[in-house]
C-alpha positions in Angstrom: 0.5 0.1 -0.2 1.6 3.5 -1.1 2.2 5.6 2.0 2.7 3.4 4.4 5.7 1.6 5.5 4.2 -0.4 8.2 1.3 -3.2 8.2 -0.3 -5.2 10.6 -3.3 -8.6 10.5 -6.0 -9.2 11.8 -7.7 -13.2 11.5 -12.0 -11.7 11.8 -13.3 -13.5 14.5 -16.7 -15.3 15.2 -17.1 -12.5 17.8 -16.4 -10.1 15.8 -19.5 -11.2 13.7 -23.8 -9.6 13.7 -26.5 -12.1 13.0 -25.7 -11.5 9.0 -22.1 -12.8 9.5 -20.2 -9.4 8.2 -17.7 -8.4 10.7 -20.0 -6.0 13.8 -18.6 -2.3 12.7 -17.0 -1.8 15.7 -14.4 -4.7 15.4 -12.5 -1.9 13.0 -11.7 0.2 15.6 -10.7 -2.6 17.3 -8.5 -3.5 14.6 -7.3 -0.1 14.8 -6.0 -0.5 17.7 -4.3 -4.1 17.3 -2.4 -2.2 13.4 -1.6 0.7 16.7 0.0 -1.3 19.5 2.2 -2.9 16.7 3.3 0.1 15.6 4.2 1.8 17.9 5.8 -1.4 19.9 9.2 -1.1 17.2 10.2 2.1 19.4 11.2 2.1 23.6 8.6 -0.1 24.9 5.7 1.3 23.0 2.7 1.7 25.4 4.3 0.1 27.9 7.4 2.1 27.6 5.4 5.5 26.9 3.2 4.5 30.5 6.9 4.0 31.9 7.7 7.4 30.7 5.0 8.9 33.2 2.4 9.0 30.1 -0.6 7.6 28.8 -1.8 8.6 24.7 -5.8 8.7 24.9 -7.8 8.1 21.5 -9.4 11.5 21.9 -10.7 10.5 18.1 -12.2 7.9 16.1 -13.2 8.1 12.0 -13.9 5.2 10.7 -14.8 4.5 6.6 -16.7 1.3 6.0 -16.1 0.3 2.0 -17.7 -3.6 1.6 -18.3 -6.2 4.1 -15.2 -8.9 6.0 -16.4 -12.5 7.5 -16.1 -14.4 9.3 -12.3 -15.5 9.2 -11.3 -13.8 6.9 -7.8 -12.3 7.1 -7.5 -8.2 6.8 -4.5 -7.3 7.0 -4.3 -3.1 8.3 -1.8 -1.0 7.1 -0.8 2.2 9.6 1.0 5.3 9.5 2.1 8.1 12.1 2.5 11.5 11.9 1.4 14.8 12.3 2.6 15.2 15.5 2.2 18.6 16.8 2.4 19.1 20.8 0.3 16.4 22.5 -1.4 15.4 19.6 -0.6 12.9 17.3 -2.7 11.2 14.6 -2.7 7.6 12.7 -4.3 6.4 9.6 -5.7 2.9 9.3 -6.6 0.9 5.5 -7.8 -1.9 5.7 -6.9 -5.3 2.8 -9.0 -8.4 2.9 -8.1 -10.6 -0.4 -6.7 -7.7 -2.5 -9.3 -5.2 -1.9 -9.7 -2.2 0.0 -13.0 -3.0 2.7 -11.7 0.6 4.9 -10.0 2.7 6.2 -9.9 5.5 9.0 -8.0 7.4 11.2 -7.7 8.1 14.8 -6.2 11.4 17.5 -4.1 11.1 20.1 -3.2 13.6 23.4 -0.3 12.9 25.3 -0.3 13.5 29.1 0.9 13.5 32.0 -0.2 10.2 33.8 -0.3 11.6 37.2 -2.6 14.7 36.4 -4.1 14.3 33.1 -2.6 17.3 31.8 -1.6 17.9 28.0 2.4 17.0 27.6 4.3 17.4 24.9 4.9 13.9 22.2 7.8 12.6 24.4 11.5 13.9 22.0 12.5 10.0 21.2 9.3 9.0 20.6 8.9 12.0 18.0 12.1 11.2 16.1 12.2 7.6 15.8 8.3 7.7 14.2 9.5 10.3 12.3 12.8 8.4 11.2 10.3 5.5 10.8 7.7 7.4 8.4 10.4 8.9 6.4 
């Protein structure tokens, strides 16, 4: 997928489908999180490293656009990229593919906060630099 340097994969679980056998719309947000956690795991121990440094990365916005259904046992490839890092905020974008076709896309916006007082804090320099290096 052009413009995306990272991907993760999930297999649609039966519990993620609705009565029609189609993956429920809420599952897509979980899949975004799977890719995001996998993406960040490459840098300084990922989310655990962020927390160990005294921060939390909160999801403050989510958007998903559903283009085609996926069903139980389908393999979904999640392409993810991170950017738009300004101050305490950063944004992930996602494209989901199944069987060679795009089935969904979306984005999430996150805010870094001090873990003790939950006030905005700048994205740690080490993480910003790692993401910039990975995305260049």
